[in-house]
C-alpha positions, 0 to 999 in steps of 0.5 A: 448063771453067767458073768457080764461086764459092761465097760466104756471103750473111749473117754467115758460118756458112752452111754454105759448107764442105759446098756446096764439098765437094759441088761439088768433083765438078765442079771440079778446082781449089779456091781460097781467095781471102780471110780467115784462120783466123777462119773455120771450115768443117765437112765431115761424111762418113758416119764423119768430121767435119773442121773446116777454117780455112785449107785449102780445103774441096775437100781431101777427094777425092784427085784435087783441087788446092787453092790458097791465094790471095794475098788470105788471111792465113795463120797457119803454125802453124795451117795445119801443125796443120790438115795434121796433123789431116787426116793423122790422118783419113786425108787426106794433104796434099802439095805435089801437092794443096796450093799456097800463094801466095808473095804470101799474108801471114803472121800473125806472133806479134806480130799475135796479141798485138796483136789480143788486147791490143786487144780486152782493152783495150776494154770493153762495146759497144766490143768488136768480138768479134774471134777474137783470131787476128791477122787484122786486124793482119796486114791492117793491115801488108799495107796499111801495106807492112810485111807478111811474105809466104809467099815470105819463108820461103825467105830466113831473113835477109830474114825476120829483117830484116823482123821487126826492122823490124816489131817496134819499132812493135809493142813500142811499142804493146804496152808503152806502150799495152797494158802487155804484155811486148815481143817479141824478133825472134830469138824470133819467128824461132825460133817461125816457123822450123820451120813455114817449113821445112815449108811452103816446098815448098808455095809456088806461083805461084797465078796461074799455076796457075789459068791452067794449069788454065783452059788445060787445060780444068779447072773452077776453083772460088773459095771465100770465107770469112765472109759478105757482111754481114762485108765490110769495106766492105759489111757492118755496119761496124765489126762486120765482118772485115778483108777483102772477102768479096764475090765481086768480090774473087775476082780480086784475091785470087787474081791471076786474072781470069775471069768467073764462070759460076756464083756460088752464094750460100749461104743458111742457112734462118734467120740466125745471128751470132757476136760483137758487132754488130747483128742485127735478127731475133735471137730471144732466146727459145724460138724462138732456142733451138730454132734454136741447139740443133737447129742445133748453132750453136756457132762452129767456130772459137771455140766460141762460141754463135751468136746465132740469129733469123729469115731476113732477106730485107733483107740477102739482097737486099743480098748479091744486089745485091753478088754477083750469084748465079746459084743459091742453096744453102739450108742447115739447112732441117731445123732449122726442123722443129718450129716451128708458124709461121716468120717472115721479115723482109721489110723494115725500118722505119727513120726512119719508113718501110719500106726493102728494103735495109740503111741505109748510115749507121754503126750504123744497123742497130741502129735498124731494126725488122724487118717480118715475114711469117708463114708456116706451119711443120711438124713433119715429119722432112725429113732423108731427103728426096731430091728437092724433091718429097719435101719437105712442102708448107709446106717447099716453099712456104718455098723458093719464097718465098725464090726469088721474093723474091731472084729467084734459083733455089735448086738446092741444099737441105741437109736435114742435116749429111751430104753425102748429106743434100742435094737437088741 
């Protein structure tokens, strides 16, 4: 019996889905604790590829229980579509293997309309790069205490009443500020009803489910979305997501408090970012193109090409300080094969001095200059390596350098997209 948490240390897209999928052998219950369908986790088996946005990445084995916690914002339509896609791939989703917290807030059609209208109204550098999926507006309603929760789907009269209560303000913004068409409460209820009918059987007391699992001696794994640098408080604000992505949010986002026996920080062997925002080590050159092509760096949610750059130890130190990993999982190490030399950002030059952690002022990350250390690369194919000893000398030295800088052991190393291409 233990508690395991898996989190992203960078700007998301680190490969958390694969790591969670691998570690489900050690856990009986997998819980998603924050975010929405603005994040995608890609799972690759020998003959199939699954992209998950809401359902926890532990759903593939038939004997696991997956739970969606109260800290998540859930789009009912997207969840139903995801369940259908898994069904087509031979994975059955039932109330026996998936539960949704009754306290989880629902993304409504007006949230998505507002999200898209706001981003469309912004220009150039003011754009956040939101996915337009209604995540931010849904969290806003949650904090304003006018949100609609999953448990409300059980009572259509309550659901309609809450929609009617929310719409006047939404329509005022859509019509007067963004010059968009207003929405009708009955029309929105009609959109939501078929999804509600389908999802009501999945509603659970997630806090109780976790407690029961613990009392039964089961291991619970907590799965985060996005990465530390997208945290609403600790990330590169304002170019961040709308929730806390740090490990400390796992308790609030699931309604359970237990100490974490293992905290696994997932580190991509280089750095990527989707959308707007500062990115000190970005390489808009052949090196960045190599990473983008070899790593197939396209957003699993948006399809947008990811910006790529060298590994940034400054933001990784911040992730270690904020989240306390006991172990690192280094992913996509194979993508660096073919580069004669590899640079690692060890510090930032900021306001005339070198700093080891990100500066705290807003937009200050746009004013830093990375300080690099150059390491030898290599051209060997490492995709079939089964042990750390099998890796070429320079690859082993690269991993050891990361371990030394972050004072944390790397006990999982991914050398390819398939779950078997992993050194444990």
